[in-house]
LOKOLDREN-227417 format. One record per atom (N, C-alpha, C, CB): residue in one letter; x, y, z. Coordinates in steps of 0.001 Angstrom, whole numbers, plus 500000, padded with zeros to 6 digits. Each point is the difference from the previous one (the first is absolute). Glycine has a CB too. Layout:
AXYZ ...
***
This chain:
V887494072044131723 V499004501038499610 V498750499351499823 V501614501407498920 A498477497470500251 A498842499237499433 A499144499388501359 A501466499310497550 R499397500383503443 R499301499316501078 R499292501188500824 R501767497890500109 S498982503310499880 S499416501120500917 S498649500296499270 S502383501151500865 L497316498605497795 L498873500589499380 L498760499019500252 L501538501233498189 R498643497560502689 R499038499023500050 R499086500608501037 R501469497953499291 I499077503117501595 I499064500698500872 I498734500709499316 I502056500321501421 V498045500008497140 V499054500578499235 V498741499045500072 V501804501199498505 R498360497533501664 R498873499107500035 R499106500306500976 R501250498398499181 I499051502235502057 I498903500481500876 I499139500835499572 I501249499699501450 L498884501087497316 L498746500715499449 L498958499092499593 L501355501769499216 R498756497043500666 R498723499201499593 R499077499917501184 R501268498574498312 I498864501997502888 I499078500036501209 I499145500944499660 I501466499352501701 I498839501813497309 I499208501133499933 I498501499640499545 I502175501349499506 P497753497762499366 P498571499896499612 P499261498908501048 P500638500583497300 K499876498783503651 K499236499452501008 K499734500709501258 K500795498194499036 L499627503134501044 L499665500805501122 L499086501173499302 L502313499384501514 K496667500884499010 K499056501006499492 K500616501347500338 K497917498493500294 S502636501600500721 S500476501437500677 S501097500456499101 S499513499432502562 L501710499474497146 L501147500296499127 L499467500387498733 L501495498454501106 Q497571500922498193 Q499327500027498781 Q499468501305499845 Q499513497688500050 M499767502833501092 M499338501285499833 M501267501096499878 M497656499213501465 I503293500847499402 I501126500822500052 I500513500046498377 I500628499317502746 V499812499565496930 V500511499848498401 V499292500739499179 V500620497871500200 R498075501751499838 R499203500540498812 R499711501646500197 R498793497479499695 S501365502845501713 S499975501416500015 S501077500841499504 S498743499506501673 V502532499936498509 V501137500598499598 V499835499716498409 V501521499684502354 I498098499313497050 I500088500025498627 I498872501024499269 I500980497497500277 K497994502684500465 K499230500990499619 K500396501398499848 K498730498565500874 V501986501837500233 V500649501378500180 V501197500127499219 V499165500167502219 L501371498991497162 L501249500034499133 L500138501237499240 L499887497631499781 P499086502570499375 P499987501246498995 P500208501294500997 P498190498829498054 K500873501418502769 K500291501197500893 K501237499987500932 K497602500215499937 L502850498669500354 L501438499991500653 L501102500481499125 L499299498101501310 G500448501644497372 G501056500224498989 G500017501586499870 G499656497613498652 G499101502915501530 G500032501656499726 G500692500628501352 G497547500108498417 I502158499143502687 I500415500737501178 I501409499851500042 I497944499691501245 S502614499037498442 S501468499794499966 S500937500906498962 S499247497618500692 L499862502786498291 L500791500834498969 L499946501657500788 L499155498252497410 V499725501899503143 V500114501414500594 V501106500202501246 V497403500191499315 L502515498584501423 L500883499778501159 L501555500081499426 L498086498404501300 F502042501084497645 F501490500175499235 F500341501238499676 F499804498062499025 L499238502650500513 L500322501285499580 L500335501089501356 L498384499389497720 F500989500337503293 F500388500597501334 F501086499744500405 F498207499982500570 F502313498554499227 F501273499591500489 F501062500723499175 F499096497739500760 Y500671502513497939 Y500994500555499082 Y500168501254500252 Y499554498619498419 V499437502127501920 V500073501390500239 V500867500386501286 V497718500130498840 F501818499035502282 F500718500203501151 F501251499556500112 F498169500008500815 A502315498955498285 A501277499366500127 A500919501228499281 A499135497146499927 I500415503284499085 I500836501166499422 I500268501256500936 I499003499274497799 I499870501041502872 I500000501001501039 I500939499829501056 I497834500263499512 F502161498515501167 F500818499580501069 F501368499760499584 F498106499080501027 T502112500446497646 T501440499749499651 T500850501431499660 T499167497540499000 V499930503229500450 V500645501354499755 V500346500772501082 V498869500036498177 L500279499979503147 L500013500575501008 L501169499550500987 L497612500341499446 F502420498339500607 F500714499259501150 F501149499252499421 F497884499720501359 Q502366500232497313 Q501221498933499700 Q501240500490500286 Q498875499060498269 D501465502269502105 D501239500387500592 D500199500096501354 D500125500981498226 L499033498470502594 L499853499973501440 L501074499180500334 L497579500319500217 S503081499680500810 S501013499174500559 S499406498799501183 S501670502274499490 M497397496960499985 M499313499382500872 M500647498395499780 M497719501881499959 E502172497491501046 E500397498605500007 E499196498934500398 E501783500945500290 P497458498020498874 P500073500300498438 P499280501024499557 P500297497919499626 N500126502364499275 N499424501071499091 N498661499332499318 N502516501158499473 Y496413499321501199 Y498860499412499256 Y499390500524498661 Y499606499483502198 F501119501749497503 F499360500638498695 F501173500241499357 F497886501123500775 S503306497830499025 S501167500538499164 S499467499794498293 S502120499204502129 R497295499712497628 R499377499970498682 R498728499782499638 R501766499473499753 L497665500514499237 L498378499958499782 L499672498565500393 L499775501776497923 D500903497274501791 D499624498663500362 D500038499901501565 D500925499043497744 T499999501457502981 T500112499943501403 T498879500699500652 T502384499850499783 T497183501261499518 T499021500889500640 T498675499247499674 T501372502346499750 F498335496723499296 F498792499396499778 F500118498855501026 F499641500715497447 F501059498791502917 F499998499103500953 F499849500429501451 F501229498911498386 T499473502428501880 T499575500484501310 T498656500409500069 T502120500653500360 L497246500035498555 L498629500486500094 L498990498778500200 L500654502055498483 F499750496850500922 F499283498802500291 F499983499550501519 F500602499381497648 Q500659500874502917 Q500088499513501326 Q499115501004500806 Q502418498902499710 I497521502418499887 I499103501114500846 I498535499729499787 I501752501885499716 M497933497525498982 M498530499638499917 M499619498981500808 M499971500654497917 T500899498291502229 T499623498771500853 T500145500277501568 T500823498460498025 M499625502880502306 M500184500452501156 M500852499396500881 M498154500709499588 S502984499013499681 S501276499257500594 S501103500857500366 S499479498147498658 E500626502212502548 E501131500957500526 E499790501392499102 E501894497871500649 W496888502494499050 W499813501294499488 W500236501140500756 W498621498968498847 A501298500949502562 A500292500981500972 A501401500122500023 A498062499580501297 D502804499415498911 D501351500176499937 D500550500735498868 D500008498097501185 I499566501585497769 I500438500805498718 I499510501527500004 I499862497740498646 S499041502418501857 S499482501369500070 S500703500741501048 S497818499292499209 R502590500248501967 R500807500731500765 R501315500092499548 R498665499475501647 E502001499679497657 E501312500119499572 E500153501321498987 E500250497297500319 L498610502701499050 L499859501050498709 L499724501395501039 L498659498155497612 Q500752501754503349 Q499719501199500758 Q501094500666500266 Q498264499129500893 Q503026500092499353 Q501252500625500494 Q500464500962498917 Q500668497948501416 Y498969501743497284 Y500495500795499081 Y499120501067499405 Y501341498165499678 Y497322501689500236 Y499012500800499663 Y498844499798500919 Y500831500010497739 I498749500977502816 I498890499916501124 I498783499559499387 I500926501826501358 W498688498666497262 W498970499802499513 W499855498477499217 W499979502663500033 A501089496746499958 A499880498581499370 A499163498996500498 A502001500400499495 P497651499586501854 P498873499184500534 P498564500105499360 P501300500243502041 I498549501152497444 I498709500199499514 I499944499333498687 I499694502111501239 L501424497935497895 L499693499297498883 L499970498517500083 L500872501852498986 V499912497702501833 V499735498301500449 V498636499731500307 V502185499757501090 C497335501003499833 C498657499856500503 C498940500070498723 C500784501121502395 L499460499799496847 L498953500233498972 L500240498815498997 L499883502713500271 F501255496809499447 F499934498733499096 F499594498747500790 F501832500968498522 L498329498977502646 L499171498986500977 L498752500122499844 L501429500023501591 V497938500938498544 V498437500061500147 V499558499835498667 V499826501541501971 I500742498872496812 I499258499713498848 I500127498502499575 I500317502414499333 T500907497124500938 T500088498425499394 T499671499182501173 T501923500309498192 G498601499725502951 G499689499066501239 G498724499800500312 G501815500643500881 F497524500684499228 F498596500045500640 F498932500022498859 F500887501322502111 I499230499450496834 I498847500154499051 I500129498860498998 I499867502589500249 F501174497148499073 F500061498996499074 F500074498614500439 F500925501621498805 L499789497948502233 L499714498624500429 L498559499731500592 L502466499893500442 N496956501117500273 N498783499781500485 N498713499852498962 N501117501204501934 L499379499652497004 L499106499911498664 L499914498757499518 L500569502049499340 I500605497270500497 I500182498671499454 I499157498875501057 I502580500822498833 V497630499357502477 V499340499101500858 V498480500183499856 V501984500022501576 A497685501396498042 A498583500289500188 A499381499284498661 A500296502441501475 L500452497647497383 L499385499391498749 L499839498419500092 L501084501941498638 I499906497259502167 I499791498621500034 I498845499833500930 I502405499385499495 C497445501524501492 C498810499528500999 C498859500254499352 C501052500454502055 E498876500664497096 E498632500242499112 E499707498744499174 E500441502580499726 A500647497110499664 A499581498881499201 A499614498698500658 A501392501032498467 M499115498754502545 M499608498889500828 M498613500041500313 M502137499905500896 V497369501440499825 V498648500174500247 V499175499691498782 V500581501654501690 E499654499014497073 E499206499693498813 E499922498647499623 E500537502030499294 L500437497208500802 L499921498646499703 L499204499235501045 L502139500224498815 E497684500068502612 E499300499518500887 E498521500010499797 E501829500557501236 V497846500802498262 V498584500352499763 V499575499170498777 V500216502429500978 L500882497572497944 L499206499251498883 L499788498336500207 L501049501905498368 N500002497783502696 N499612498429500321 N498714499915500810 N502486499296500094 R497367501570500660 R498668499940500889 R498816500134499054 R501104501107502107 K498843499666496841 K499107499918499065 K499876498988499207 K500198501858500171 A500701497483499489 A500045498793499306 A499447498840500824 A501925500900498755 E498451499140502362 E499174498971501012 E498691500233500172 E501789499746501208 D497731501344498838 D498580500479500231 D499245499569498584 D500694502210501745 N499926497994497227 N499272499810498833 N499840498349499677 N500919502465499152 I500100496758501477 I500015498613499733 I498932499537500940 I502485499768499267 E497415500781501994 E499056499427500999 E498603500439499570 E501729500049501938 G497974501233497611 G498909500541499786 G499316499806498504 G500930501472501843 G499986498063497449 G499601499837498382 G500630501195499271 G497607498830500423 I502607500827498298 I500480500954499123 I498839501020499724 I501693498299498996 P498786503007501047 P498837500934499791 P499855500168498455 P500383501303502296 D498403499456497425 D499502499834498483 D501113501156499432 D496927499273500241 E503351501764500209 E500754501079499485 E501269499839500780 E498030501585499374 E503060498447499793 E501384500204500695 E500196501300500702 E500929498599498288 E499611501242502997 E500294501325500553 E501231500478499594 E498738499549501808 D501281501846498391 D500975500591499425 D501097500277501314 D498319501024497870 I502464498072501978 I501150500047501258 I501416500210499454 I498640498301501455 G501423502510497478 G501420500371499559 G500598498972498923 G500383501058502388 E500725499158497531 E501003499098499028 E500246498856500611 E501159501745499045 E498877498123502147 E500214498538500751 E499028499007499472 E500736501058502191 S497817499420497796 S498964498998499699 S500142499327498723 S498564501263501307 K502379499190497728 K500289499302498823 K500705498800500223 K499991501974498903 G501115498031502290 G500776498837500019 G499045499011500775 G502428501225499912 L496629499076500643 L499220498939500919 L498867499397498992 L500357501390502501 N499508499124496327 N499213499203498765 N498541499740500632 N502282498608498884 Y497091502406501703 Y498735499908500267 Y499055499618498832 Y500615501544501720 L499497499283497515 L499111499810498457 L500205498715499615 L500290502257499029 K501212497178500804 K500156498838499536 K499246498750500872 K502179501141499018 L497915498828502294 L499672499210500835 L498271499898499864 L502366500575501460 R497012500573498396 R498536500116499624 R499617499252498827 R500001502135500929 N500547498116498088 N499823499493498721 N500174498427500105 N500835502254498898 Y500245497338501716 Y500151498482500127 Y498976499418500898 Y502414500190499646 L496797500251501234 L499071499670500764 L498730500120499270 L501341500587501869 Q498303500303497157 Q498907500120499304 Q500081498912499023 Q499763502401500423 E501381497220498959 E500067498926498949 E499742498778500788 E501676501147498398 I498853498617502768 I499634498625500770 I498499499969500241 I502283499890501261 A497003501214498994 A498687500132500135 A499245499442498780 A500467501928501473 E499755498662497445 E499556499710498794 E500264498403499462 E500372502620499685 R500810496991500535 R500203498468499823 R499138499146500731 R502185500442499645 Q497435500170501741 Q499394499012500936 Q498478500000499618 Q501780500404501997 N497738500873497435 N498638499913499577 N499782499330498769 N499663501906501137 E501214497858497863 E500004499116498981 E499900498725500217 E501025501403499142 I499818498131502107 I499967498642500160 I498807499721500648 I502305499757500032 E496903500916500966 E498781500038500463 E498923499585499003 E500876501659501480 S499241499349497545 S498885499898498700 S500107498655499455 S500188502449499221 L501275497084500517 L500072498662499407 L499485498917500630 L501699500756499140 L498521499380502266 L499387498884500683 L498461499821500045 L501981500239501256 N497495501060498707 N498586500021500221 N499412499241498559 N500024502445501713 T500732497675497333 T499418499198498878 T500259498678499835 T500058501806499047 C500487497497501897 C500415498625499967 C499017499131500816 C502421500735499721 T497480498183500045 T499143498995500703 T500713498591500246 T497983501185498899 I502210498462502202 I500606498788500457 I499179498964500156 I501443501180500964 I498889497577498259 I499109498751499912 I500926499112500441 I498433500478498134 P500963498344502534 P500853498851500442 P500269499105498535 P498859499928502774 N502183499323497521 N500463499216498762 N499645498705500170 N501823501340499546 E497380497757499501 E499447498715500234 E501053498961500208 E498079500659498691 D503161499576500735 D501054499289500132 D500888499808501074 D499662500483498169 D500466500678502479 D500701500204501335 D499104501047500695 D502509499484499154 E497155499799502099 E499213500939500862 E500865501195500683 E498447497944500459 N502921501764499641 N500951501056500652 N500456500989498972 N500846498334501688 V498471501494497084 V500610500982498880 V498472500779499523 V502465498190498946 A497720503104500881 A498814500714499482 A500424500701498754 A498981500315502286 S500103499791496997 S500039500752498685 S499394501322500059 S499916497926498867 I500764502941500540 I499720501597500016 I499305500152498578 I502237500912501579 I496426499550498528 I499480500413498751 I500087501578499868 I498455497906499993 M502168502536498908 M500080501467499765 M498926500293499080 M502447500192500352 N496619500671500483 N498650500313499343 N500054500911498928 N498997499638502005 H502144501247497930 H500162500844499000 H500600499428498704 H500137501588501777 L500190497052498426 L500478499147498631 L498829499131499577 L502558499802500698 C496312500022500072 C499010499305499627 C498917500803498842 C500462498801502475 V498699500468496966 V499244500557499103 V498971500932500682 V500448498043498515 P498919502851500797 P499008500988500372 P498810499175500927 P500558501554497621 Q498685499137503091 Q498862499343500709 Q499038499606499130 Q500339501209501850 N499460499448497041 N498903499804499029 N500373498797498902 N499356502655500330 Q501703496782499929 Q500371498901499159 Q500321498794500870 Q500865501579498238 S498900497146501345 S500281499016500808 S501325499439499521 S497579499604500529 P503258499887500376 P501144499665499784 P499952498601499147 P500733501390502134 S500443498345497230 S500089498781498893 S501036499427500755 S499361500897497501 R500741497712501977 R501000498811500315 R501430500674499882 R498406497955498977 E501639502813500078 E501449500478499866 E500621500939500900 E499542499633497916 D499524500876502954 D500508501169501068 D500779499300501028 D497952501562499762 T503092498883500482 T500957499365500963 T500403501046501230 T500964498487497920 F499624500819503042 F500162500937501264 F501184499518500545 F497615500455500571 F503288500617499878 F501238499790500907 F499915499096501268 F500511502234499225 D500349496955500851 D499997499216501392 D501420500577500704 D498601497512499058 A501008503069502111 A500660500659500978 A501322499385500289 A497876500681500855 Q502167497812499203 Q501166499276500548 Q500804499296498813 Q498698499610502281 S500523499604497049 S500590499026498968 S500282500860498666 S498625497831501013 D501008503341498788 D500185500870498955 D499647499305498627 D501768501203501418 K496890497978498811 K499470499344499028 K498697500672499284 K501052498077501257 N498565501478497593 N498468500459499635 N499076499001500256 N500698501375498259 L498210498925502506 L498965499168500422 L498771500239499267 L501009499904502109 S498265499202497290 S498728500187499332 S499007500099500976 S500662498843498081 P498322501929501962 P498787499775500932 P499095499127499649 P500184501958500573 
***
């Protein structure tokens, strides 16, 4: 059994393929809605299972598809998947001429409405994720807008506002570095021509005062204090 479970490792390919990743994200997104639909579908199953069991459990069918409630559940699931539902319907018609109407009613409600509704939810989620991805790509190419667009709850997952604040912080840091460099003056080092000293103007004495012998400056390479 443990060896057979190794096949699960193939799921590691999902993050590497964008199409598979999109499908998985779509299914995860619609899970709450699928839970509600599954609950309603189970209620329909339970109601029809009781009806079919009460009406057809005493029929001399071989095999008897509706002898017990659990057997009826399995038969209804078979009808929902459209597997040999016509044969079951014709066999019931030999006993009750109206029986195919009941079978077709259950098939339409479960096989056509609910299953197609589940597929529609997944497709809708995929379309929404595709639209959000395109908007994210457009924002990256064209720049982050000044005001965050209202694109629903999914925009929170994309962290547009967090990304904008991060870029603004980088711009502020860059401005601080540029202003600091503008206050610096580079002078050659008399001891070594390949080494230059950086004078931090904002550390020097004001312009209306003359520097004294005790004023020192930072050497960029040797990390030593040089007297002017």
